[in-house]
C-alpha positions in Angstrom: 0.2 0.1 0.2 2.7 2.3 1.2 4.4 2.0 -2.4 1.5 1.9 -4.6 1.2 5.5 -2.5 4.5 7.0 -3.1 3.7 5.7 -7.3 0.5 7.9 -7.6 2.4 10.9 -5.3 5.5 10.7 -8.1 3.4 10.5 -11.1 0.9 13.0 -10.0 3.2 15.3 -8.8 5.2 15.0 -12.0 2.0 15.6 -14.0 1.4 18.7 -12.0 5.2 19.7 -12.7 4.6 19.2 -16.2 1.2 21.1 -16.5 2.6 24.2 -14.7 5.9 24.8 -16.6 4.1 23.9 -19.7 1.4 26.7 -18.7 4.0 29.4 -17.2 5.6 28.4 -20.7 2.8 29.6 -23.2 2.2 32.7 -21.2 5.8 33.8 -21.6 5.4 32.5 -25.7 2.4 35.0 -25.8 3.9 38.0 -24.5 6.8 36.9 -26.5 4.6 36.4 -29.6 2.4 39.7 -28.7 5.7 42.2 -28.4 6.7 41.0 -32.0 3.6 41.9 -32.9 3.7 44.9 -31.9 7.5 45.4 -32.3 6.3 44.9 -36.6 4.0 47.9 -35.8 5.6 50.5 -34.2 7.6 53.1 -36.5 10.8 53.6 -36.4 12.6 50.3 -35.3 14.5 49.1 -38.3 16.6 51.9 -37.2 16.4 51.4 -33.4 17.7 47.7 -33.4 20.6 48.2 -36.3 23.3 47.6 -34.1 21.6 44.8 -32.1 21.8 41.8 -33.8 18.8 39.5 -34.2 16.8 41.1 -31.7 18.6 39.6 -28.6 20.0 42.6 -27.3 23.2 42.0 -26.7 27.1 42.3 -27.6 27.8 40.5 -31.0 29.7 37.5 -30.3 33.7 37.6 -31.4 37.0 36.8 -30.2 38.3 39.4 -29.3 41.6 40.1 -31.2 44.3 42.2 -30.3 44.1 46.5 -31.3 46.4 47.5 -33.4 47.4 50.1 -30.8 47.9 47.2 -27.9 51.1 45.2 -30.3 53.6 46.6 -28.3 52.1 47.7 -25.4 50.2 44.7 -24.4 50.6 43.6 -20.3 51.1 39.9 -19.7 47.6 39.1 -18.5 46.5 40.5 -21.8 48.9 38.8 -23.9 48.1 35.3 -22.2 44.1 36.4 -23.0 45.1 37.4 -26.9 46.8 33.8 -27.5 43.8 32.1 -25.7 41.5 34.2 -27.5 43.1 34.0 -31.4 43.3 30.8 -33.5 45.8 30.8 -36.1 43.6 28.2 -37.7 40.6 29.0 -40.1 38.4 26.4 -38.7 38.0 28.5 -35.7 35.1 30.5 -37.0 33.3 27.4 -37.5 33.9 26.7 -33.7 32.9 29.3 -32.4 29.2 29.5 -34.2 28.8 25.5 -32.7 29.4 26.6 -29.3 27.2 30.0 -29.7 24.8 27.8 -30.6 25.1 25.5 -27.9 25.2 28.7 -25.6 21.8 29.9 -26.3 19.8 27.3 -24.4 22.0 28.6 -21.3 21.2 32.4 -22.0 22.9 35.2 -21.9 25.5 36.5 -20.7 25.9 40.2 -19.1 27.6 42.6 -21.5 30.3 43.3 -18.7 32.7 40.3 -19.5 32.4 39.2 -23.3 35.8 39.0 -23.8 35.9 36.4 -20.7 33.5 34.5 -22.5 35.1 34.4 -25.9 38.6 33.8 -23.9 36.3 30.4 -22.7 35.0 29.7 -25.6 38.4 30.1 -27.6 40.4 27.9 -25.0 38.0 25.2 -25.4 38.4 25.2 -29.1 42.2 25.7 -29.1 42.3 21.8 -27.1 39.8 20.6 -29.7 42.3 21.0 -32.2 44.0 17.9 -30.7 42.1 15.0 -31.5 43.1 12.8 -28.4 41.3 15.3 -26.6 38.5 15.7 -28.7 38.0 12.3 -28.7 38.0 12.1 -25.0 36.1 15.0 -24.6 33.3 13.2 -26.7 33.8 9.3 -25.1 33.6 11.2 -21.2 29.7 12.7 -22.4 29.2 8.8 -23.7 29.9 7.7 -20.2 28.1 10.2 -18.1 24.6 8.6 -17.3 26.6 5.5 -16.8 29.2 7.8 -13.9 26.3 9.9 -12.8 24.0 7.2 -11.8 26.9 5.1 -10.4 27.9 8.1 -8.6 24.9 8.3 -6.6 25.2 5.9 -4.2 28.6 6.6 -3.9 27.9 10.2 -2.9 25.3 9.2 -0.5 27.4 7.0 1.5 30.2 9.4 1.2 28.3 12.1 2.6 26.5 9.8 5.1 30.2 8.5 6.9 31.6 12.1 6.8 28.4 13.8 8.4 29.4 15.4 11.8 32.9 16.3 10.2 34.5 20.0 10.4 37.6 19.4 8.5 37.9 18.7 4.9 40.0 15.9 3.9 42.7 15.5 1.5 41.0 14.3 -1.5 38.2 16.9 -0.4 40.9 19.8 -0.8 42.1 18.4 -4.2 38.6 18.1 -5.8 38.5 21.7 -4.6 41.8 22.9 -6.4 41.1 20.8 -9.5 38.1 22.8 -9.5 39.7 26.5 -8.9 39.1 27.3 -12.5 35.7 27.1 -13.7 35.0 28.7 -10.5 36.9 31.7 -10.7 35.6 31.6 -14.4 31.9 31.3 -13.6 32.3 34.5 -10.8 33.2 36.8 -13.6 30.0 35.8 -15.5 26.8 36.8 -15.2 24.7 33.9 -13.5 21.7 35.9 -12.5 18.1 34.5 -12.8 15.7 36.5 -14.4 11.8 37.1 -13.3 10.5 33.8 -15.5 13.2 31.8 -14.1 12.3 32.7 -10.1 9.0 32.2 -11.0 10.1 27.9 -12.8 12.0 27.9 -9.5 9.4 28.9 -7.4 6.7 26.9 -8.9 9.1 23.6 -8.5 9.6 24.9 -4.6 5.9 24.9 -3.9 4.7 21.6 -5.5 8.1 20.0 -4.3 7.2 21.6 -0.7 3.4 20.3 -1.2 3.5 16.7 -2.6 6.3 16.3 0.3 4.0 17.6 3.3 1.4 15.2 1.5 3.9 11.6 0.9 4.8 12.7 5.2 1.4 12.9 6.1 0.5 9.6 4.1 3.9 7.4 5.8 2.4 9.0 8.9 -1.0 7.0 8.6 0.0 4.0 7.2 2.7 3.4 10.0 1.1 5.0 13.3 4.3 2.9 15.5 6.8 4.9 13.7 4.8 8.2 13.3 4.6 7.9 17.8 8.2 7.2 17.9 9.3 10.4 15.8 7.4 12.2 18.0 8.8 11.0 21.4 12.4 12.2 20.0 11.0 15.4 18.7 9.9 15.7 22.4 12.6 15.4 23.9 14.5 17.2 21.7 12.7 20.1 22.6 12.6 19.7 26.3 16.9 19.6 26.0 16.3 23.8 24.8 16.9 25.3 21.4 20.0 26.2 19.3 21.0 29.5 19.0 19.8 30.7 15.8 19.1 34.3 14.2 16.5 36.1 14.4 16.8 37.6 11.4 17.1 35.8 7.9 20.2 38.2 6.8 22.2 37.7 9.8 22.3 33.6 8.7 25.5 32.7 6.2 27.4 29.6 4.8 30.5 28.7 4.5 32.2 29.2 1.2 34.9 29.4 0.0 37.3 31.9 -1.9 40.7 32.7 -2.4 43.1 35.2 -1.0 45.5 37.4 -2.7 48.8 36.1 -2.3 48.0 32.5 -1.4 46.6 30.3 -4.0 44.6 28.1 -1.3 41.1 28.4 -0.4 40.2 30.3 2.1 36.9 30.4 3.7 34.3 33.1 3.7 31.4 34.5 4.8 28.4 34.5 2.8 24.5 36.4 3.2 21.4 35.2 2.8 21.1 38.1 0.3 23.0 36.0 -2.6 20.1 33.2 -2.8 18.5 36.6 -4.2 20.6 36.0 -7.0 21.3 39.0 -8.5 24.0 40.8 -10.1 25.3 43.1 -7.4 29.4 42.8 -8.7 31.4 45.7 -8.5 33.7 48.2 -9.9 36.2 46.5 -7.8 35.1 42.8 -8.6 35.4 42.9 -12.2 39.0 44.6 -12.2 40.5 41.8 -9.5 38.6 39.0 -11.9 40.1 39.8 -14.8 43.3 39.9 -13.1 44.6 43.7 -12.6 45.6 45.2 -9.8 42.8 47.7 -7.8 42.8 50.8 -5.1 39.4 52.5 -3.9 40.0 55.9 -2.4 37.2 57.8 -0.5 37.3 61.4 -1.1 35.0 63.7 1.0 34.2 67.7 -1.4 33.9 70.9 0.7 30.2 70.5 0.8 30.4 67.2 2.3 30.2 64.7 -0.3 31.6 61.1 -0.2 33.2 60.1 -3.8 34.5 56.9 -4.5 37.8 57.6 -6.7 38.3 53.8 -8.0 42.1 53.3 -9.4 43.8 51.0 -12.0 47.4 51.7 -10.3 50.6 51.7 -11.7 52.6 53.5 -9.2 55.5 54.1 -10.8 54.0 55.5 -14.1 54.3 59.4 -14.5 51.4 59.0 -17.3 47.7 59.5 -15.1 45.1 59.2 -17.4 41.7 59.9 -15.7 38.1 58.8 -16.6 35.0 60.6 -16.1 31.4 59.0 -16.1 28.2 60.6 -17.4 24.5 60.8 -16.2 23.0 57.4 -15.0 26.3 55.9 -15.0 29.1 54.9 -12.9 33.0 53.9 -13.5 31.3 50.2 -13.8 31.1 51.5 -18.4 34.8 52.4 -18.9 35.2 48.5 -17.9 31.8 46.7 -19.1 33.9 45.4 -22.5 35.9 43.4 -20.4 40.2 43.2 -21.3 39.7 43.9 -24.9 37.5 46.6 -25.6 37.4 48.4 -22.5 39.1 52.3 -22.3 40.4 51.5 -18.6 41.8 48.7 -19.5 43.7 49.8 -22.9 45.1 52.8 -21.0 46.7 50.5 -18.0 48.4 48.1 -20.8 50.0 51.6 -22.3 51.6 52.3 -19.2 49.2 55.1 -17.4 48.2 55.3 -14.4 44.1 55.0 -14.3 42.1 56.8 -12.4 37.9 56.5 -12.6 36.2 59.0 -11.1 32.5 58.7 -9.6 30.0 61.6 -9.3 28.0 62.1 -6.7 24.7 60.6 -6.3 24.0 57.5 -5.2 20.9 56.2 -3.6 23.5 55.1 -1.0 23.5 59.0 -0.1 26.8 58.5 1.2 27.2 61.9 3.0 29.5 63.1 6.1 26.4 64.0 7.7 24.8 60.8 8.2 21.6 62.2 9.0 21.2 64.7 6.3 17.9 64.1 4.3 16.7 63.4 1.3 15.9 66.8 0.1 19.7 68.4 1.3 21.5 65.8 -0.2 19.9 65.7 -3.7 20.2 70.1 -4.0 23.2 69.9 -6.6 22.8 70.8 -10.4 26.3 70.3 -12.9 27.5 73.5 -11.1 28.7 70.9 -8.2 30.0 68.3 -10.5 32.5 71.1 -11.9 33.6 72.9 -9.1 33.3 70.6 -6.4 33.6 66.7 -7.3 36.2 67.2 -9.8 38.4 69.7 -7.8 38.9 67.1 -5.1 39.2 64.0 -7.3 42.1 65.8 -9.4 43.4 67.5 -6.2 43.6 63.6 -4.7 45.7 62.5 -7.9 47.9 65.0 -7.5 48.7 64.4 -3.8 49.1 60.5 -4.7 51.5 60.8 -7.4 53.8 63.3 -5.6 53.7 61.0 -2.7 54.2 57.8 -4.9 57.0 59.2 -7.0 59.2 61.2 -4.4 59.1 57.9 -2.3 59.8 55.4 -5.5 62.4 57.1 -7.5 65.3 58.4 -6.6 66.4 61.5 -7.1 62.6 63.0 -7.8 63.1 66.5 -6.1 66.7 67.2 -8.5 65.1 65.5 -11.3 61.6 68.3 -11.3 61.6 71.6 -11.1 57.9 72.0 -11.2 55.2 71.0 -8.6 53.9 68.0 -11.3 56.1 65.4 -12.2 53.2 63.5 -14.1 51.2 64.5 -17.2 47.6 64.1 -16.2 44.7 63.6 -19.4 40.9 63.2 -19.0 38.5 61.8 -20.9 35.0 62.1 -20.2 31.7 61.4 -21.6 28.2 63.1 -22.0 28.0 65.1 -18.5 31.3 64.5 -17.6 32.4 66.0 -20.6 30.7 69.5 -19.4 31.9 69.2 -15.6 35.5 69.0 -16.9 35.1 71.7 -19.1 33.7 73.7 -16.2 36.1 72.7 -14.2 39.1 73.6 -16.0 37.5 77.4 -16.9 36.6 78.1 -13.2 40.5 76.8 -12.4 41.2 79.8 -14.9 39.3 82.0 -13.8 40.0 81.5 -9.7 43.4 81.5 -11.6 44.2 77.8 -9.7 46.1 75.1 -11.4 43.7 72.5 -13.4 46.8 69.9 -13.5 45.6 68.5 -16.9 47.1 68.1 -19.9 44.6 67.3 -22.4 41.0 66.7 -22.9 39.6 63.8 -25.2 35.5 64.8 -24.6 33.2 61.5 -25.9 29.8 63.5 -27.0 30.1 65.8 -24.5 26.9 67.6 -22.6 26.6 71.7 -23.2 24.6 72.5 -25.7 21.2 71.3 -26.7 19.0 73.4 -28.5 19.7 71.0 -31.4 17.0 68.6 -30.6 14.0 66.8 -31.7 10.3 67.2 -29.7 10.6 64.9 -27.0 13.5 66.7 -25.4 11.8 70.0 -26.4 8.7 68.9 -24.5 10.9 67.9 -21.4 12.3 71.2 -21.7 9.0 72.5 -20.5 8.1 70.2 -18.6 11.0 71.0 -16.1 11.4 74.8 -17.1 7.4 75.3 -16.0 6.9 72.5 -13.4 10.2 72.6 -11.5 8.2 74.6 -8.5 5.1 72.2 -8.1 8.0 68.9 -9.0 11.1 69.4 -7.2 10.1 69.4 -3.6 7.6 66.2 -4.2 10.8 64.4 -6.7 13.9 65.5 -5.6 15.7 62.9 -8.0 15.3 60.1 -10.4 16.2 56.5 -9.7 14.2 53.1 -8.6 13.2 53.8 -4.4 13.0 50.6 -2.9 14.9 47.7 -2.5 12.1 45.2 -3.9 12.1 47.1 -7.4 15.6 47.2 -8.2 15.7 44.0 -7.4 13.2 43.6 -9.9 14.6 46.1 -12.4 17.7 43.8 -12.3 16.0 40.0 -12.8 13.8 42.3 -15.6 17.2 43.0 -17.7 17.5 39.2 -17.6 14.4 38.7 -19.0 14.7 41.4 -21.8 17.8 39.2 -23.0 16.5 36.0 -22.4 12.7 36.8 -24.7 14.2 38.7 -27.7 11.0 40.3 -28.9 10.4 41.4 -25.2 13.6 43.0 -25.0 13.2 44.8 -28.7 9.8 46.3 -27.6 11.6 47.9 -24.4 14.8 49.0 -26.4 12.0 50.4 -28.3 9.7 52.4 -25.9 13.3 53.5 -24.5 14.6 55.0 -27.5 11.3 56.7 -28.1 11.8 58.4 -24.5 15.5 59.6 -25.5 14.6 60.8 -28.5 15.1 57.9 -31.1 18.6 56.8 -30.0 19.8 53.4 -30.7 22.2 52.7 -28.4 21.9 49.3 -26.5 20.0 50.8 -23.7 18.7 47.2 -22.0 22.0 45.9 -22.5 23.2 49.2 -20.2 20.3 47.9 -17.7 22.3 44.9 -17.5 25.3 46.7 -16.0 26.0 45.3 -12.6 25.8 49.0 -10.8 22.0 48.3 -11.4 21.5 46.7 -8.5 19.0 45.9 -5.4 21.7 48.0 -2.7 22.4 50.8 -4.9 22.3 52.8 -8.1 23.4 55.8 -9.8 20.9 58.5 -9.6 20.3 62.0 -10.7 19.5 65.0 -8.7 16.6 66.8 -10.2 18.1 70.0 -10.8 21.1 68.5 -13.0 18.4 68.0 -15.9 16.3 71.2 -14.7 20.0 72.7 -15.7 19.9 71.2 -18.5 16.8 72.3 -19.8 18.1 75.8 -18.5 21.2 75.6 -21.2 18.8 73.7 -23.7 16.0 77.0 -23.6 19.0 79.6 -23.1 20.9 78.3 -26.5 24.3 78.7 -24.4 26.1 76.6 -22.1 25.6 78.4 -18.8 26.0 77.9 -14.6 22.8 76.7 -13.4 20.6 79.6 -13.3 19.0 79.8 -9.3 16.0 81.5 -10.7 16.9 85.0 -8.6 18.7 87.8 -9.6 20.2 88.1 -6.0 20.8 84.7 -5.5 22.8 84.2 -9.2 24.6 87.8 -7.9 25.7 85.9 -4.1 27.5 83.0 -6.5 28.5 84.4 -9.8 28.7 88.4 -9.3 26.3 89.0 -11.6 22.5 88.7 -12.0 23.3 86.2 -14.9 24.7 82.6 -14.6 28.2 82.8 -16.6 28.1 81.9 -20.0 31.1 79.4 -19.8 31.3 79.5 -23.9 32.3 83.5 -23.9 35.6 82.1 -21.2 37.0 79.5 -24.1 40.0 81.6 -24.3 40.9 80.5 -20.9 41.2 76.7 -22.1 45.1 76.6 -22.5 45.8 72.8 -23.8 44.7 70.7 -26.1 40.8 69.6 -26.8 39.6 66.5 -28.6 36.0 66.7 -29.4 34.3 63.4 -30.7 30.7 63.0 -32.0 28.3 59.9 -33.1 26.8 60.2 -36.1 23.7 58.1 -34.5 23.6 60.2 -31.5 20.1 61.5 -31.1 21.2 62.4 -27.5 23.3 65.1 -28.2 23.5 65.4 -31.7 27.1 66.2 -34.0 26.0 69.7 -34.5 26.0 70.0 -30.7 29.7 69.0 -30.0 30.4 71.0 -33.6 29.1 74.2 -31.6 31.8 73.5 -29.0 34.1 73.2 -31.9 33.8 76.2 -33.2 33.5 78.7 -30.2 37.1 76.8 -29.0 38.2 77.5 -33.0 37.0 80.9 -32.6 38.9 81.5 -28.9 42.4 79.8 -30.4 42.1 76.8 -28.9 44.2 74.2 -29.6 41.0 71.7 -30.6 40.5 68.4 -33.0 37.0 67.4 -33.9 36.3 63.3 -35.2 33.3 62.1 -35.8 32.3 58.1 -35.2 29.1 56.4 -36.2 28.4 55.7 -33.0 25.0 56.0 -30.6 25.2 58.0 -27.5 26.5 54.8 -25.0 28.5 53.2 -28.2 31.2 55.7 -26.8 31.3 53.5 -23.5 29.5 50.8 -23.8 30.0 49.1 -27.2 32.7 46.7 -28.5 34.4 49.3 -30.8 38.2 48.8 -31.6 38.0 52.0 -33.9 37.5 54.3 -30.9 40.4 52.5 -28.6 42.7 53.3 -31.1 41.6 56.7 -31.6 41.5 57.8 -27.8 44.8 55.8 -27.5 46.5 58.0 -29.8 45.3 61.1 -28.3 47.0 59.7 -25.4 50.1 59.6 -27.0 50.1 62.5 -28.3 51.6 63.9 -24.6 54.6 63.3 -23.8 56.3 63.6 -20.4 58.2 66.5 -19.7 59.5 67.5 -16.3 60.8 70.8 -17.0 57.4 71.8 -18.4 53.9 71.2 -16.0 50.5 71.2 -17.8 48.0 74.1 -17.4 50.3 76.7 -16.0 49.9 79.5 -18.2 49.2 82.9 -17.0 45.6 84.6 -17.7 47.5 87.5 -19.0 49.4 85.5 -21.4 46.8 83.2 -22.4 44.3 86.8 -23.1 47.6 88.3 -25.1 48.0 85.4 -27.7 44.4 85.1 -28.6 44.4 89.1 -28.9 48.0 88.3 -31.2 45.5 85.6 -33.3 42.8 88.0 -33.9 45.3 90.6 -34.9 
C-alpha cells in the first residue's frame, strides 16, 4: 500500500510540474509573440534595432583580437588572453558558431565580460584541435549517464560517513583546487536569474513542498508506530533546549570558499543570505580583480561633505596618468564594461598609464559626512557641483597620490623635477562628464588655480542641446514650467526601493532571454530618449543597477540641462533669483562658459556620434566652433556611433583613436601642464586675432 501511494504521488507530482511548466511557458511565449507583433507595428524600429543583432540585445559574439594600438604595449595578462582568444587556424570561426549555438540554451551573458566568455570558448577550441582531447571529450559524454548513476549511491554513502566532520579531507581539498579555475571563471560571468526563471524555481519549490507534506502525512497514517517514535524523539529534543538561531534571516551565513590575493589555497568567507536572491551586484572592484588587474579604492570628501569613490587601476611608478569620468545615470563601471579587450580603462593601463576612475555624487546610498542628512538636502545639486566640487577634489587627490608615490619610488626626484607636477594627467570624459570637466577647467582658470590637466578627450560632451527632437523639447518645458511644483516631491530620479531595484535587475536578464520583449523595451526606451539607437536594454543589465545601490540623478541636473537648452548657451545653473545669482557668480545672470573658452590652455579632442540622438553632432560642433574662434588647440572627429557606444559597445576604432590622442602627450619634467598665466593666454588670443 505504501509503495502504491508513493507511485501515485510521484506520477501526480510530475504531471503537475509538467502542466504548470507548460502553462508558464505558454504565457511567456504569448508575451513574446505579442511583443513581436507590437514591434512590427511601431515605427522606426528598424533603425533603433539596427546595431542589435537578431533582437537579442547583447553584443555580437566574436573572439576579441588584439587591436593595433596594443601590439607593443600589451601587458602579460592581456597577452595570455590574446593567446587564448585568437586562433591561427581557419576552422576557428566554425567552432565559434557551433559553441554559440550551444550557449543559446544556457542563457545570455552579461554585457560586462564579453572577452571573458570569448576567451573561455576559444580556449576550448584550442583544446579541441588536439584529436586525443577531442576523442576523450566525446567518449566522456557517452559515459556520463553511467558515471552519474553510479555516482549517486557513492555520493550518498560518502556524505553519510563524513557527516559531523568539520575538517576537509585531503581528497576534497584536491578536488576543490582542481575546480578552482572553473569557479573563478563562473564568478566573472553574469549568473543571475530572471523573473521567469525565478517563477520556474518557485513553482518547483512549492510543488515539492506540497507533495512532500502529503507524502509525509501518508506515511504517518500508514505507519503509526514509526510516527509515535518520531514524535517522542522530537519532544525530548525540544526539552533539551532550542539552538541559538539569529532572529533576522539576513544574518544567516554559510561558509564558502574563496581565494586570498597572495595565497592560492581556498579560504572560508561568509556569504550573506541575500546571495540566494541571485542578483548581479558585482562592483567595479569585483570585475577588475577577477580580470587579473590591480585595484585600489579611495574615498574623497568634497567641501560640501559628499563622499565620492575614486577607483584606480594603479601603476605607482608611472608618470602618465589618465582620469576617466562617466556621464549621467552611469558610474565607473561603464569604462570596464567590455572586459579585457575593448574597455578604455584596461586599454590605457596596458599602455602604461596609471588609471583613475571617477564617480560623481548621486548614489541611492547617499554617502555624506552627515549621516542624518535629509534626502531633499542631499539631492540639492546641479552640474555646477559636479564641475566645481567633485572634479576639483578628485584631481587634487590624484595629484597628492602621484607626487607622494613618485617621491618615494624614484631616486633623485627632487633634483629632477623643477615643478610641483612630475606627471602628465589626461582626462577622458563622456556626456555629462565632458560638460563638468570643461566647467572645471574654466572655473579653475578664472580663479587662477592650476587645473593640472594636459589634455582633454571629450566623448559626445554635453553643454549645448538646442538641436534636438520634440521629446527633449517637451521635457525642456516640463522642467522649466513645473520645476517649482515637482522639486519638493521628486528630489531625484532613481528606483526607490530595494524590491523594485531587484526586479529591474532581474527583468534585464529576461529582456535578454526574450528577444521580442527586449526589442520592444529597447524601442520604447529609444522613443523616450529621442530615438537614439544605443543598447539601452543591455546597459540596464550592468551590475551597478542592483538592489543595494544604483547611480541616480538629482532633479536639478536635468533642470540645468533644460536651462542650457532654452538659453542655447553653455551656462552655469540659474538659481532663478538675481540676488542669488549675484551672490554666487557676481552677476545677475549665470556665467556663459562658452564666452570663457579662451581660457582653455590645453589641447582638446572632441568626438561626436553620427547616430547619437541624445547629443547630436551639431551640438558637439558648437563646442568646436567656439573653441576654434577662441584659439584653443582643438580637434574634431565623428564616428558612426550612438550615445552609449562610446563606453558600452565593443568598438576598436574608438579605442584606437583615444589611445592615439593620449600618446600625443609626451612627458617632460621641465614643463608643467596648464600653468600659463591668464594674462599670457589673453595676449596670445589677441595677437592671433590681429
